[in-house]
C-alpha positions in Angstrom: 203.6 235.3 49.1 202.9 236.1 52.8 202.2 239.8 52.0 199.9 238.7 49.2 197.7 236.7 51.6 197.1 239.6 54.0 193.6 241.1 53.9 191.9 244.3 54.4 188.5 245.1 56.0 186.6 243.2 53.2 188.4 240.0 54.3 187.5 238.3 51.0 190.2 235.7 51.5 190.5 234.8 55.2 193.8 233.1 55.2 193.7 232.5 59.0 190.4 230.8 58.8 191.6 228.6 55.9 194.5 227.5 58.0 192.3 226.9 60.9 189.8 224.8 58.8 192.7 222.7 57.4 194.1 222.0 60.8 190.7 221.2 62.2 189.9 218.8 59.3 193.2 216.9 59.8 192.5 216.7 63.6 188.9 215.6 62.9 190.2 212.7 60.8 192.7 211.7 63.4 190.1 211.9 66.2 187.7 209.8 64.1 190.4 207.2 63.4 191.5 207.1 67.1 188.0 206.8 68.4 187.2 204.0 65.9 190.3 202.1 66.8 189.9 202.4 70.6 186.1 201.8 70.7 185.7 199.1 68.1 189.2 197.7 67.8 189.2 198.3 64.1 192.5 198.0 62.2 194.2 201.3 61.3 193.4 201.0 57.6 189.7 200.4 58.2 189.5 203.1 60.8 191.2 205.5 58.3 188.7 204.4 55.5 185.8 205.1 57.8 187.3 208.5 58.8 187.3 209.5 55.2 184.3 207.8 53.7 181.7 208.6 56.4 182.1 212.4 56.2 181.7 212.3 52.5 178.5 210.4 52.8 177.3 212.9 55.4 178.1 215.7 53.0 175.7 214.2 50.5 173.1 213.7 53.3 173.4 217.4 54.2 173.0 218.4 50.5 170.0 216.1 50.2 168.4 217.7 53.2 168.9 221.2 51.9 167.8 220.5 48.3 164.9 218.0 48.8 163.7 217.7 52.4 163.8 221.4 53.3 161.0 222.3 50.9 158.9 219.4 52.1 159.4 220.4 55.7 158.6 224.0 55.0 155.3 223.0 53.2 154.4 220.7 56.1 154.9 223.5 58.6 152.7 225.9 56.6 149.9 223.3 56.3 150.1 222.3 60.0 146.8 222.7 61.9 148.7 223.1 65.2 149.6 226.8 65.6 152.6 226.2 67.8 154.4 224.2 65.2 153.9 226.9 62.5 156.2 229.3 64.4 159.1 226.9 64.8 162.0 227.6 62.4 162.6 225.0 59.7 166.3 225.0 60.8 165.4 223.2 64.0 163.7 220.4 62.1 166.6 220.1 59.7 169.2 220.0 62.5 167.3 217.2 64.3 166.8 215.2 61.1 170.4 215.8 60.0 171.7 214.7 63.4 169.7 211.5 63.4 170.8 210.7 59.9 174.4 211.5 60.7 174.4 209.1 63.6 172.7 206.4 61.4 175.3 206.9 58.7 178.2 206.8 61.1 176.9 203.6 62.6 176.3 202.0 59.2 179.7 203.0 57.8 181.5 201.8 60.9 179.7 198.5 60.9 180.2 197.9 57.2 183.8 199.1 56.9 185.3 197.8 60.1 183.0 194.9 60.9 182.4 196.3 64.4 179.6 194.9 66.4 176.5 197.1 66.3 176.7 198.2 70.0 180.3 199.4 69.5 179.4 201.2 66.2 176.6 203.0 68.1 179.0 204.0 70.9 181.5 205.3 68.4 178.8 207.2 66.5 178.0 209.2 69.7 181.4 209.5 71.3 183.4 210.6 68.2 181.3 213.8 67.6 181.6 214.7 71.2 185.4 214.3 71.2 185.5 216.4 67.9 183.5 219.1 69.6 186.2 219.3 72.3 188.9 219.3 69.6 187.1 222.2 67.9 186.9 224.2 71.1 190.5 223.5 72.0 191.7 224.5 68.6 189.5 227.6 68.5 190.8 228.8 71.9 194.5 228.1 71.1 194.2 229.8 67.7 192.6 232.9 69.2 195.3 233.1 71.9 197.9 232.9 69.1 196.2 235.6 67.1 196.1 237.9 70.2 199.7 237.3 71.0 201.4 237.4 67.6 199.0 239.3 65.3 198.1 243.0 65.8 194.4 243.8 66.0 192.8 245.1 62.8 190.2 247.0 64.9 189.5 250.5 63.7 191.4 250.0 60.4 189.7 250.2 57.0 190.5 250.6 53.4 189.6 254.3 53.7 192.0 254.8 56.7 194.6 252.1 56.4 197.4 251.6 58.8 201.0 251.5 57.6 201.3 248.0 59.1 198.3 246.7 57.2 198.6 245.9 53.6 195.5 245.7 51.4 194.6 242.5 49.6 195.5 242.0 45.9 192.4 239.8 45.8 190.1 242.8 46.4 191.1 245.4 43.8 187.9 247.4 44.0 188.4 248.0 47.8 192.1 248.7 47.3 191.3 252.0 45.6 192.3 255.0 47.7 189.9 257.8 48.4 186.7 256.2 47.2 184.6 259.1 48.4 
């Protein structure tokens, strides 16, 4: 199975990134639960519920922004009489709107699920993403150190000039053909 999951230069299935995403997600949930318990004093089961439910709701919020509000914002920017605003990327507006919505969703979920006072729910809605940012950075750096120490670099290797130590992916049969030229 391990040889099956190796990848070539197309990297269709990035096994390392999948592992990293799973580890990050588990850590994100644990950070959310811990922050909620410490900041609001919520019980473990309510902190866990909040750590699972709030990201799901934020996923729908993200989808709503991309499907519905993105077009409205783009049209608004096109029709703006102020030239400076026309040149600003719609991504900036979406990021600001998403962040504000994310904070409001986090506060609301925390308040409704755990019964935390509003002031503590607000603090948790700001602190938890910051802690998760540090968790992301730490995991990213540790993972890169691990890859540098225990995995050979794939630089300069390709499906046209494969190294004997690098096996091609069975998930990318078109790229596994030898001598394509």
